[in-house]
C-alpha positions in Angstrom: 59.7 37.2 -26.6 61.4 39.5 -24.5 61.6 39.0 -21.2 59.5 41.5 -19.8 56.6 42.9 -18.1 53.5 42.9 -19.6 52.4 45.6 -17.3 55.3 47.9 -16.9 57.6 47.1 -19.8 60.4 46.1 -16.9 62.8 43.6 -19.2 66.8 42.3 -18.4 69.8 45.0 -17.7 73.4 45.0 -17.8 76.5 45.6 -17.2 78.5 44.4 -14.9 80.1 41.8 -12.6 83.2 42.9 -10.3 85.2 40.3 -8.1 87.1 40.7 -4.7 90.3 40.9 -6.9 88.0 43.3 -9.2 87.7 41.2 -11.8 85.4 42.9 -14.0 83.6 41.2 -16.7 80.0 41.5 -18.3 76.6 39.9 -16.9 72.6 40.9 -16.8 70.1 41.2 -14.2 66.8 38.8 -15.9 63.0 40.8 -13.4 61.8 37.7 -11.7 58.8 37.1 -14.5 55.7 35.1 -13.8 53.2 33.9 -16.1 49.8 34.5 -14.4 45.7 34.3 -16.2 44.7 38.0 -15.5 41.7 40.5 -16.9 43.2 41.2 -20.3 40.9 43.2 -22.0 37.6 42.2 -20.7 38.9 38.2 -21.0 41.1 35.5 -18.8 44.4 35.7 -20.6 47.7 34.8 -19.9 50.7 36.7 -19.2 54.4 37.7 -17.8 54.0 39.6 -14.8 56.9 40.5 -12.5 56.7 40.0 -9.2 55.7 43.8 -7.9 53.4 44.4 -10.4 51.7 41.2 -8.5 52.8 42.9 -5.0 51.4 45.6 -5.6 48.4 44.8 -7.2 48.9 46.4 -11.1 47.3 43.1 -11.8 43.7 41.4 -11.5 43.8 37.8 -11.3 39.9 36.6 -12.6 38.0 34.0 -9.5 37.9 31.1 -8.9 35.9 28.3 -11.1 33.7 27.0 -9.1 33.6 23.0 -10.6 30.4 22.0 -9.4 27.2 22.1 -12.2 25.0 24.1 -11.6 22.1 23.6 -11.0 18.6 25.6 -12.4 16.1 24.7 -9.8 
């Protein structure tokens, strides 16, 4: 499974790390992914979403379940 956001597709990017002595080495930057329960296709599914999508409201979370048994009156 790729380290990629299920909503926007943001993934790992590569570049160079440069020290003060100008030593250059390869490194990667990974997105801040969170596992979240969200509405997907009319049902609840656990998806990996970047924090920017969570903050911007692109993910709709399911309603909080009540643990009280429903009383039939």
